[in-house]
SEKOL-318518 format. One record per residue (C-alpha): z, x, y; residue number from 1; chain. Coordinates in nm, 3 decimals. Layout:
! residues N
PT        w        u        v  resi  chain
PT        Z        X        Y   NUM      A
...
***
This chain:
! residues 472
PT        w        u        v  resi  chain
PT   13.734    3.095    9.465     1      A
PT   14.026    3.074    9.723     2      A
PT   14.330    2.906    9.583     3      A
PT   14.688    2.809    9.708     4      A
PT   14.960    2.995    9.549     5      A
PT   15.268    2.816    9.383     6      A
PT   15.502    2.999    9.620     7      A
PT   15.492    3.271    9.892     8      A
PT   15.432    3.623    9.707     9      A
PT   15.568    3.932    9.898    10      A
PT   15.439    4.262    9.826    11      A
PT   15.751    4.372    9.651    12      A
PT   15.705    4.083    9.397    13      A
PT   15.336    4.160    9.347    14      A
PT   15.415    4.533    9.291    15      A
PT   15.703    4.440    9.055    16      A
PT   15.499    4.198    8.817    17      A
PT   15.192    4.420    8.804    18      A
PT   15.369    4.740    8.796    19      A
PT   15.183    4.864    9.113    20      A
PT   15.258    5.089    9.407    21      A
PT   15.297    4.957    9.753    22      A
PT   15.120    5.134   10.028    23      A
PT   15.209    4.998   10.379    24      A
PT   15.382    4.688   10.484    25      A
PT   15.259    4.329   10.471    26      A
PT   15.387    3.981   10.536    27      A
PT   15.417    3.719   10.245    28      A
PT   15.097    3.550   10.102    29      A
PT   15.038    3.187   10.026    30      A
PT   14.678    3.192    9.930    31      A
PT   14.465    3.425    9.686    32      A
PT   14.082    3.508    9.666    33      A
PT   13.881    3.738    9.489    34      A
PT   13.585    3.690    9.707    35      A
PT   13.619    3.900   10.029    36      A
PT   13.368    3.645   10.212    37      A
PT   13.635    3.371   10.150    38      A
PT   13.911    3.557   10.304    39      A
PT   14.113    3.376   10.579    40      A
PT   14.392    3.533   10.800    41      A
PT   14.727    3.582   10.592    42      A
PT   14.541    3.592   10.231    43      A
PT   14.599    3.806    9.932    44      A
PT   14.243    3.970    9.820    45      A
PT   14.228    4.071    9.465    46      A
PT   13.956    4.338    9.417    47      A
PT   13.813    4.268    9.077    48      A
PT   13.551    4.522    8.912    49      A
PT   13.268    4.312    8.771    50      A
PT   12.955    4.410    8.568    51      A
PT   12.750    4.458    8.886    52      A
PT   12.981    4.418    9.203    53      A
PT   13.301    4.615    9.250    54      A
PT   13.557    4.419    9.452    55      A
PT   13.725    4.764    9.546    56      A
PT   13.439    4.837    9.756    57      A
PT   13.510    4.538    9.980    58      A
PT   13.873    4.592   10.045    59      A
PT   13.828    4.722   10.392    60      A
PT   13.599    4.402   10.481    61      A
PT   13.871    4.192   10.343    62      A
PT   14.123    4.346   10.565    63      A
PT   13.891    4.297   10.853    64      A
PT   13.882    3.942   10.780    65      A
PT   14.261    3.918   10.776    66      A
PT   14.400    3.975   10.454    67      A
PT   14.741    4.096   10.484    68      A
PT   14.781    4.218   10.137    69      A
PT   14.523    4.377    9.905    70      A
PT   14.560    4.408    9.524    71      A
PT   14.323    4.689    9.449    72      A
PT   14.258    5.015    9.236    73      A
PT   14.292    5.254    9.543    74      A
PT   14.419    5.286    9.894    75      A
PT   14.214    5.070   10.133    76      A
PT   14.292    5.301   10.410    77      A
PT   14.341    4.982   10.637    78      A
PT   14.629    4.822   10.819    79      A
PT   14.661    4.579   10.546    80      A
PT   14.931    4.638   10.284    81      A
PT   14.784    4.756    9.960    82      A
PT   14.939    4.698    9.611    83      A
PT   14.772    4.976    9.418    84      A
PT   14.721    4.921    9.027    85      A
PT   14.518    5.098    8.752    86      A
PT   14.338    4.770    8.673    87      A
PT   14.327    4.468    8.890    88      A
PT   14.194    4.242    8.602    89      A
PT   14.520    4.325    8.396    90      A
PT   14.728    4.298    8.719    91      A
PT   14.593    3.935    8.772    92      A
PT   14.662    3.857    8.398    93      A
PT   15.014    3.959    8.470    94      A
PT   15.046    3.757    8.774    95      A
PT   14.935    3.457    8.585    96      A
PT   15.147    3.489    8.283    97      A
PT   15.419    3.545    8.537    98      A
PT   15.364    3.206    8.699    99      A
PT   15.331    3.034    8.362   100      A
PT   15.674    3.177    8.248   101      A
PT   15.836    3.093    8.594   102      A
PT   15.727    2.716    8.604   103      A
PT   15.736    2.677    8.218   104      A
PT   15.532    2.359    8.177   105      A
PT   15.412    2.237    7.854   106      A
PT   15.084    2.406    7.811   107      A
PT   14.798    2.232    7.621   108      A
PT   14.515    2.470    7.533   109      A
PT   14.164    2.347    7.441   110      A
PT   13.884    2.524    7.282   111      A
PT   13.579    2.458    7.059   112      A
PT   13.227    2.458    7.060   113      A
PT   13.137    2.137    7.228   114      A
PT   13.330    1.875    7.394   115      A
PT   13.602    2.108    7.556   116      A
PT   13.563    1.975    7.900   117      A
PT   13.555    1.615    7.807   118      A
PT   13.871    1.646    7.586   119      A
PT   14.038    1.820    7.880   120      A
PT   13.971    1.541    8.106   121      A
PT   14.076    1.278    7.861   122      A
PT   14.399    1.467    7.776   123      A
PT   14.487    1.536    8.157   124      A
PT   14.419    1.160    8.224   125      A
PT   14.651    1.055    7.961   126      A
PT   14.938    1.296    8.065   127      A
PT   14.891    1.206    8.429   128      A
PT   15.031    0.872    8.349   129      A
PT   15.355    1.006    8.267   130      A
PT   15.379    1.364    8.401   131      A
PT   15.313    1.586    8.686   132      A
PT   15.003    1.739    8.558   133      A
PT   14.751    2.032    8.655   134      A
PT   14.433    2.123    8.491   135      A
PT   14.165    2.359    8.478   136      A
PT   13.899    2.255    8.731   137      A
PT   13.530    2.185    8.625   138      A
PT   13.434    2.434    8.391   139      A
PT   13.649    2.753    8.488   140      A
PT   13.751    2.835    8.137   141      A
PT   13.698    3.218    8.156   142      A
PT   13.957    3.484    8.216   143      A
PT   13.957    3.457    8.592   144      A
PT   13.942    3.088    8.578   145      A
PT   14.238    3.055    8.344   146      A
PT   14.431    3.299    8.591   147      A
PT   14.341    3.110    8.895   148      A
PT   14.449    2.776    8.726   149      A
PT   14.782    2.915    8.638   150      A
PT   14.858    3.059    8.980   151      A
PT   14.742    2.763    9.167   152      A
PT   14.982    2.535    8.946   153      A
PT   15.222    2.357    9.176   154      A
PT   15.590    2.449    9.120   155      A
PT   15.700    2.125    8.992   156      A
PT   15.412    2.083    8.726   157      A
PT   15.530    1.952    8.383   158      A
PT   15.212    1.959    8.193   159      A
PT   14.917    2.222    8.225   160      A
PT   14.597    2.143    8.057   161      A
PT   14.371    2.448    8.023   162      A
PT   14.020    2.490    7.886   163      A
PT   13.940    2.822    7.709   164      A
PT   13.580    2.922    7.663   165      A
PT   13.420    3.241    7.530   166      A
PT   13.111    3.436    7.462   167      A
PT   13.240    3.708    7.235   168      A
PT   13.513    3.758    6.965   169      A
PT   13.860    3.845    7.150   170      A
PT   13.821    3.653    7.469   171      A
PT   14.008    3.356    7.364   172      A
PT   14.300    3.573    7.224   173      A
PT   14.351    3.723    7.571   174      A
PT   14.345    3.378    7.721   175      A
PT   14.606    3.240    7.464   176      A
PT   14.846    3.531    7.512   177      A
PT   14.847    3.472    7.899   178      A
PT   14.880    3.082    7.882   179      A
PT   15.107    3.079    7.531   180      A
PT   14.996    2.695    7.440   181      A
PT   15.270    2.493    7.301   182      A
PT   14.981    2.250    7.197   183      A
PT   14.637    2.398    7.079   184      A
PT   14.319    2.189    7.051   185      A
PT   14.041    2.305    6.855   186      A
PT   13.764    2.031    6.919   187      A
PT   13.495    2.151    6.669   188      A
PT   13.324    2.428    6.518   189      A
PT   12.954    2.440    6.600   190      A
PT   12.684    2.685    6.663   191      A
PT   12.695    2.767    7.009   192      A
PT   12.708    3.157    7.073   193      A
PT   12.596    3.205    6.720   194      A
PT   12.384    3.496    6.857   195      A
PT   12.688    3.672    6.949   196      A
PT   12.933    3.585    6.665   197      A
PT   12.684    3.588    6.364   198      A
PT   12.793    3.292    6.170   199      A
PT   12.996    2.966    6.181   200      A
PT   13.265    3.152    6.033   201      A
PT   13.262    3.414    6.302   202      A
PT   13.263    3.126    6.555   203      A
PT   13.561    2.966    6.373   204      A
PT   13.747    3.279    6.372   205      A
PT   13.698    3.336    6.753   206      A
PT   13.805    2.970    6.841   207      A
PT   14.114    3.007    6.608   208      A
PT   14.209    3.297    6.844   209      A
PT   14.383    3.020    7.062   210      A
PT   14.647    2.997    6.791   211      A
PT   14.738    3.374    6.846   212      A
PT   14.939    3.340    7.166   213      A
PT   15.091    3.006    7.066   214      A
PT   15.461    2.946    7.133   215      A
PT   15.672    2.937    6.801   216      A
PT   15.646    2.608    6.633   217      A
PT   15.339    2.494    6.851   218      A
PT   15.137    2.184    6.747   219      A
PT   14.778    2.244    6.654   220      A
PT   14.522    1.979    6.665   221      A
PT   14.215    2.040    6.444   222      A
PT   13.915    1.836    6.325   223      A
PT   13.964    1.714    5.959   224      A
PT   13.777    1.860    5.678   225      A
PT   13.705    2.186    5.846   226      A
PT   13.776    2.473    5.565   227      A
PT   13.683    2.743    5.817   228      A
PT   13.981    2.646    6.033   229      A
PT   14.233    2.549    5.784   230      A
PT   14.200    2.930    5.645   231      A
PT   14.259    3.056    6.004   232      A
PT   14.577    2.870    6.086   233      A
PT   14.885    3.112    6.069   234      A
PT   15.228    3.007    5.908   235      A
PT   15.466    2.848    6.164   236      A
PT   15.244    2.607    6.335   237      A
PT   15.273    2.225    6.305   238      A
PT   14.923    2.104    6.217   239      A
PT   14.767    1.762    6.289   240      A
PT   14.412    1.662    6.165   241      A
PT   14.194    1.438    6.337   242      A
PT   13.917    1.254    6.166   243      A
PT   13.762    0.941    6.025   244      A
PT   13.883    0.936    5.671   245      A
PT   14.214    0.805    5.537   246      A
PT   14.499    1.054    5.532   247      A
PT   14.435    1.200    5.883   248      A
PT   14.715    1.206    6.113   249      A
PT   14.487    1.021    6.379   250      A
PT   14.187    0.829    6.234   251      A
PT   13.909    0.707    6.481   252      A
PT   13.639    0.479    6.470   253      A
PT   13.348    0.386    6.688   254      A
PT   13.320    0.014    6.692   255      A
PT   13.017   -0.043    6.928   256      A
PT   12.813    0.128    7.221   257      A
PT   12.653   -0.035    7.516   258      A
PT   12.658   -0.112    7.876   259      A
PT   12.776    0.229    7.965   260      A
PT   13.087    0.192    7.740   261      A
PT   13.189    0.310    7.401   262      A
PT   13.445    0.075    7.220   263      A
PT   13.674    0.272    6.968   264      A
PT   13.958    0.203    6.739   265      A
PT   14.228    0.460    6.653   266      A
PT   14.524    0.485    6.420   267      A
PT   14.750    0.756    6.488   268      A
PT   15.021    0.781    6.209   269      A
PT   15.111    0.401    6.205   270      A
PT   15.023    0.313    6.560   271      A
PT   14.718    0.121    6.617   272      A
PT   14.512    0.114    6.925   273      A
PT   14.227   -0.124    6.901   274      A
PT   13.911   -0.174    7.128   275      A
PT   13.975    0.091    7.379   276      A
PT   13.674    0.099    7.609   277      A
PT   13.580    0.446    7.683   278      A
PT   13.333    0.492    7.997   279      A
PT   13.011    0.629    7.859   280      A
PT   12.797    0.621    7.553   281      A
PT   12.836    0.837    7.249   282      A
PT   13.046    0.878    6.921   283      A
PT   13.158    1.223    7.063   284      A
PT   13.359    1.031    7.325   285      A
PT   13.561    0.858    7.049   286      A
PT   13.642    1.208    6.885   287      A
PT   13.761    1.360    7.242   288      A
PT   13.951    1.054    7.310   289      A
PT   14.129    1.083    6.969   290      A
PT   14.257    1.404    7.053   291      A
PT   14.396    1.294    7.381   292      A
PT   14.568    0.975    7.243   293      A
PT   14.728    1.186    6.964   294      A
PT   14.858    1.421    7.231   295      A
PT   14.975    1.127    7.453   296      A
PT   15.147    0.943    7.166   297      A
PT   15.325    1.276    7.053   298      A
PT   15.477    1.322    7.395   299      A
PT   15.584    0.994    7.425   300      A
PT   15.342    0.802    7.651   301      A
PT   15.341    0.441    7.612   302      A
PT   15.077    0.251    7.431   303      A
PT   14.931    0.064    7.719   304      A
PT   14.937    0.361    7.970   305      A
PT   14.728    0.566    7.716   306      A
PT   14.461    0.307    7.674   307      A
PT   14.436    0.240    8.046   308      A
PT   14.410    0.613    8.114   309      A
PT   14.127    0.655    7.852   310      A
PT   13.960    0.355    7.981   311      A
PT   13.932    0.492    8.330   312      A
PT   13.875    0.876    8.287   313      A
PT   13.609    1.035    8.472   314      A
PT   13.410    1.343    8.413   315      A
PT   13.225    1.607    8.626   316      A
PT   12.870    1.593    8.766   317      A
PT   12.576    1.677    8.520   318      A
PT   12.783    1.588    8.219   319      A
PT   12.611    1.252    8.102   320      A
PT   12.598    1.148    8.483   321      A
PT   12.378    0.825    8.498   322      A
PT   12.143    0.783    8.797   323      A
PT   11.938    0.482    8.850   324      A
PT   11.643    0.462    9.074   325      A
PT   11.372    0.219    9.118   326      A
PT   11.443    0.066    8.761   327      A
PT   11.452    0.402    8.607   328      A
PT   11.770    0.511    8.426   329      A
PT   11.842    0.895    8.431   330      A
PT   12.117    1.058    8.188   331      A
PT   12.187    1.401    8.365   332      A
PT   12.359    1.606    8.128   333      A
PT   12.261    1.973    8.257   334      A
PT   12.591    2.136    8.248   335      A
PT   12.549    2.300    7.908   336      A
PT   12.389    2.252    7.571   337      A
PT   12.441    2.330    7.190   338      A
PT   12.272    2.206    6.902   339      A
PT   12.562    1.969    6.843   340      A
PT   12.577    1.852    7.197   341      A
PT   12.187    1.801    7.223   342      A
PT   12.207    1.590    6.912   343      A
PT   12.477    1.366    7.058   344      A
PT   12.293    1.319    7.355   345      A
PT   12.005    1.152    7.179   346      A
PT   12.233    0.889    7.050   347      A
PT   12.320    0.811    7.419   348      A
PT   11.959    0.813    7.524   349      A
PT   11.846    0.578    7.218   350      A
PT   12.154    0.331    7.297   351      A
PT   12.082    0.290    7.644   352      A
PT   11.681    0.261    7.583   353      A
PT   11.745   -0.014    7.343   354      A
PT   11.984   -0.199    7.601   355      A
PT   11.707   -0.165    7.867   356      A
PT   11.420   -0.255    7.639   357      A
PT   11.247    0.044    7.781   358      A
PT   11.113    0.374    7.629   359      A
PT   11.337    0.665    7.562   360      A
PT   11.227    0.995    7.733   361      A
PT   11.396    1.338    7.682   362      A
PT   11.358    1.658    7.877   363      A
PT   11.513    1.931    7.669   364      A
PT   11.556    2.273    7.786   365      A
PT   11.641    2.615    7.625   366      A
PT   11.985    2.615    7.433   367      A
PT   12.083    2.977    7.500   368      A
PT   12.305    3.248    7.305   369      A
PT   12.159    3.147    6.964   370      A
PT   12.037    3.496    6.858   371      A
PT   11.837    3.504    6.535   372      A
PT   11.888    3.139    6.501   373      A
PT   11.721    3.024    6.812   374      A
PT   11.381    2.912    6.668   375      A
PT   11.538    2.726    6.368   376      A
PT   11.788    2.553    6.552   377      A
PT   11.558    2.442    6.832   378      A
PT   11.309    2.303    6.575   379      A
PT   11.609    2.099    6.404   380      A
PT   11.701    1.952    6.746   381      A
PT   11.297    1.845    6.766   382      A
PT   11.335    1.705    6.417   383      A
PT   11.627    1.512    6.491   384      A
PT   11.484    1.357    6.830   385      A
PT   11.158    1.252    6.648   386      A
PT   11.355    1.080    6.364   387      A
PT   11.573    0.912    6.611   388      A
PT   11.276    0.742    6.765   389      A
PT   11.255    0.898    7.119   390      A
PT   10.918    0.803    7.270   391      A
PT   10.831    1.085    7.474   392      A
PT   10.960    1.456    7.461   393      A
PT   10.931    1.728    7.747   394      A
PT   11.028    2.088    7.680   395      A
PT   11.152    2.312    7.948   396      A
PT   11.143    2.695    7.877   397      A
PT   10.995    2.907    7.599   398      A
PT   11.273    2.855    7.336   399      A
PT   11.266    2.481    7.387   400      A
PT   10.883    2.471    7.283   401      A
PT   11.030    2.516    6.933   402      A
PT   11.173    2.179    6.967   403      A
PT   10.839    2.015    7.017   404      A
PT   10.715    2.212    6.697   405      A
PT   11.009    2.037    6.503   406      A
PT   10.914    1.703    6.650   407      A
PT   10.557    1.723    6.557   408      A
PT   10.645    1.811    6.206   409      A
PT   10.880    1.528    6.168   410      A
PT   10.590    1.295    6.280   411      A
PT   10.608    1.261    6.672   412      A
PT   10.252    1.227    6.774   413      A
PT   10.124    1.543    6.974   414      A
PT   10.022    1.325    7.259   415      A
PT   10.389    1.234    7.302   416      A
PT   10.512    1.586    7.349   417      A
PT   10.464    1.786    7.670   418      A
PT   10.551    2.152    7.710   419      A
PT   10.645    2.376    8.007   420      A
PT   10.755    2.714    7.889   421      A
PT   10.821    2.826    8.237   422      A
PT   11.164    2.779    8.382   423      A
PT   11.070    2.893    8.717   424      A
PT   10.853    2.601    8.768   425      A
PT   11.052    2.270    8.744   426      A
PT   10.763    2.123    8.943   427      A
PT   10.534    2.146    8.631   428      A
PT   10.780    1.947    8.424   429      A
PT   10.848    1.700    8.699   430      A
PT   10.466    1.638    8.725   431      A
PT   10.435    1.584    8.361   432      A
PT   10.711    1.312    8.384   433      A
PT   10.584    1.162    8.706   434      A
PT   10.256    1.102    8.530   435      A
PT   10.399    0.867    8.257   436      A
PT   10.741    0.744    8.395   437      A
PT   10.740    0.360    8.454   438      A
PT   11.023    0.100    8.538   439      A
PT   11.265    0.036    8.242   440      A
PT   11.227    0.411    8.105   441      A
PT   11.564    0.596    8.035   442      A
PT   11.503    0.970    8.088   443      A
PT   11.746    1.235    7.958   444      A
PT   11.780    1.596    8.110   445      A
PT   11.977    1.819    7.875   446      A
PT   11.953    2.218    7.861   447      A
PT   12.200    2.511    7.892   448      A
PT   12.348    2.563    8.229   449      A
PT   12.124    2.875    8.303   450      A
PT   11.805    2.677    8.300   451      A
PT   11.938    2.475    8.603   452      A
PT   11.696    2.166    8.468   453      A
PT   11.866    1.946    8.738   454      A
PT   11.614    2.089    8.984   455      A
PT   11.358    1.864    8.824   456      A
PT   11.529    1.570    8.973   457      A
PT   11.424    1.669    9.316   458      A
PT   11.048    1.660    9.230   459      A
PT   11.054    1.331    9.063   460      A
PT   10.898    1.049    9.246   461      A
PT   11.178    0.793    9.357   462      A
PT   11.264    0.635    9.677   463      A
PT   11.573    0.810    9.864   464      A
PT   11.822    0.525    9.783   465      A
PT   11.998    0.559    9.457   466      A
PT   12.293    0.445    9.270   467      A
PT   12.512    0.673    9.080   468      A
PT   12.780    0.629    8.829   469      A
PT   12.961    0.879    8.641   470      A
PT   12.986    0.776    8.269   471      A
PT   13.136    1.045    8.058   472      A
***
């Protein structure tokens, strides 16, 4: 990924921030990339050592492509200036932290088992109505993504909204210490990554790491009634609880769902927000909006601007993206999947099928990183979909076959369940769907990102013309 930097960096500044050693002379740089194939003349190339590819092996190639400064772990032996450091990952983090300190925006950090990206987009939309705002692009929520977000932040940024993801314990702590959030949001504690973290308690501890780097007196927003989080909050932070029950700092209520809109009411302290239309369908949208509304009100965004921002916010592709073709409605939600988000998708599917008067069809793929809980959690999802009244179920992947097992045990007829255990054959799943699909049907596609279940779309039998509308 190639980014524009917030200002022109010299080799001397890079060396000073990273404690590096300058070898050679180079001009100032305004763009940075970590991929030698993306280098353009005048760039800074940062050579990162990965699990399978070592960027230090490509410094000479980056120099040939025109990089004028190389941030690397050894001398490139080229005409380009090299800033040598012991660890380029650490050096990149130091550069990102320096950018955060220099520009000094108010930083909103977001983590959680589900809903991070939707919450991020809603918060950013609300803040953009009153402040110069920069945010994490797409799903760039790991160490590299956070660093690039900070380094690409314009110099006049007032609000920075960053998403923080993880696979293992300790990852969010390192992100938090770089970003030092002034406001921290933990959307929920689910069971994503339970295979790596062992239990919900382990997941809660990992998500609570976002609080370790918070600025003194930072605001922390958490879901109400989550004891695992309550125990993890350190002293000195200001806590606000978001929930449906009386006594919450921000209360929310989903009023209705339909016509690609979720209507919701909110009561934040004593201020009421009634009938806000949120683009998309699902109770999860109300929860995400509650975090955004609370932050907007806390930072002084006027009531009307908050309502308008939430009613027009848009999300990335493949996150409950609605595609209509030849009388068929498809909900493409292939960016990620956890037990919680997959259950939430069932609500969207059933609501839309009820509206159209058609059948609800679900293509559900593997939910990954669930460890020893994989079988049980997939079966629970199948049970839930059967009880919600989904008409036809298609499973995609070996683990997802357990979804079919759970659905059969809950009473879904065996002839309504189709299995394809081979993720390398999206054509097979498409053939199963094509055999039964008819006008009026609503089809959901939901799976973990690695399954790439959106490939199935290209094998479905539809005309070339299509109407899309992003709805999350």
